[in-house]
C-alpha positions in Angstrom: 21.5 55.8 45.1 19.6 55.2 42.0 19.1 56.9 39.0 15.4 58.1 38.4 13.6 56.3 35.7 13.2 57.5 32.1 9.8 58.6 31.0 9.6 55.4 28.9 10.4 53.3 31.9 8.1 55.3 34.1 5.0 54.6 31.6 5.8 51.1 31.1 5.8 50.5 34.9 2.3 52.5 35.4 0.8 50.1 32.5 2.2 47.1 34.1 1.1 47.7 37.6 -2.7 47.4 36.1 -2.3 44.4 33.8 -3.1 40.7 34.6 -1.4 37.9 32.7 -4.4 35.6 31.9 -4.2 32.5 29.4 -7.3 33.1 27.2 -6.3 30.3 24.7 -4.9 32.5 22.5 -2.4 30.8 20.1 0.2 32.7 18.2 1.0 32.3 14.4 3.7 29.6 15.5 1.1 27.7 17.2 2.2 28.5 21.0 0.0 29.3 23.8 0.6 33.1 24.2 -1.3 34.3 27.5 -3.0 37.9 27.0 -1.8 40.7 29.3 -5.2 42.1 30.2 -5.9 45.7 31.6 -7.4 45.7 35.0 -7.9 49.7 35.2 -10.6 51.7 33.7 -12.0 51.1 30.1 -14.2 53.0 27.8 -17.4 51.6 29.0 -20.1 49.6 27.4 -21.3 51.5 24.7 -20.4 50.9 20.8 -16.5 50.7 20.6 -16.7 50.2 24.4 -14.4 48.1 26.4 -11.0 49.4 25.5 -8.5 50.2 28.3 -8.4 53.8 29.5 -5.8 55.6 31.5 -4.8 59.3 32.3 -1.3 60.4 30.8 -0.4 64.3 30.9 -3.9 65.3 31.7 -5.5 63.3 28.5 -7.4 60.1 28.8 -5.7 57.6 26.4 -6.2 54.2 25.0 -3.7 52.1 27.0 -2.9 49.7 24.1 -1.7 52.6 22.2 0.2 54.1 25.0 2.0 51.0 25.6 2.5 50.5 21.6 3.7 53.7 21.0 6.2 53.7 24.2 7.8 50.6 22.9 7.6 51.0 19.0 7.1 54.4 18.4 4.3 56.5 16.7 1.3 54.9 14.8 1.3 56.1 11.1 -1.8 58.1 10.4 -3.3 55.4 7.9 -3.0 52.3 10.4 -4.8 51.0 13.6 -3.6 48.7 16.0 -5.4 45.5 15.6 -5.9 42.7 18.5 -4.9 39.5 16.9 -6.0 37.7 20.1 -9.4 39.6 19.9 -9.2 40.8 23.5 -10.0 44.6 23.9 -8.7 44.7 27.2 -5.1 42.9 26.0 -2.3 45.3 26.0 0.4 42.7 24.9 2.5 44.2 22.2 2.9 40.9 20.3 -0.8 40.5 20.4 -1.1 44.1 18.5 -0.5 44.5 14.8 -0.5 47.8 12.9 -3.1 47.4 9.8 -5.2 49.4 7.7 -8.8 50.2 8.9 -10.1 47.9 5.8 -7.7 45.2 7.3 -9.2 45.8 10.9 -12.8 45.4 9.8 -12.0 42.4 7.6 -10.6 40.6 10.7 -13.4 41.8 12.8 -15.9 40.5 10.7 -14.2 36.8 10.1 -13.7 36.6 14.0 -17.4 37.2 14.5 -18.1 34.4 12.2 -16.2 32.0 14.6 -18.2 30.4 17.4 -16.7 31.8 20.6 -14.4 34.3 19.0 -14.0 37.9 20.6 -15.4 36.6 23.7 -14.2 38.8 26.9 -12.8 37.2 30.1 
């Protein structure tokens, strides 16, 4: 008989059950192709700030990329945000996410908007 899953493993399995690995054309800092892990479950809708993955955890609706990051790396400090380096809101791959300040996140968003085709959601 196998041992029960740890909470961390159970959360990881729940998250990955709703993930599709897709080549979105993202190339990492070392110049390697790096497919996104796109959430296929519910999201935050179409309004301002919409399109971010959402899941229920312990009776609360939470952002999946934050759940996954916290599960793997620990808490997100109060003055930090997760930036999607791949510019894909539905991506939850932890090496596509980076802890940055709000100012850094806004600057990167603005730079990406100036590039043709940047930030397109598959």
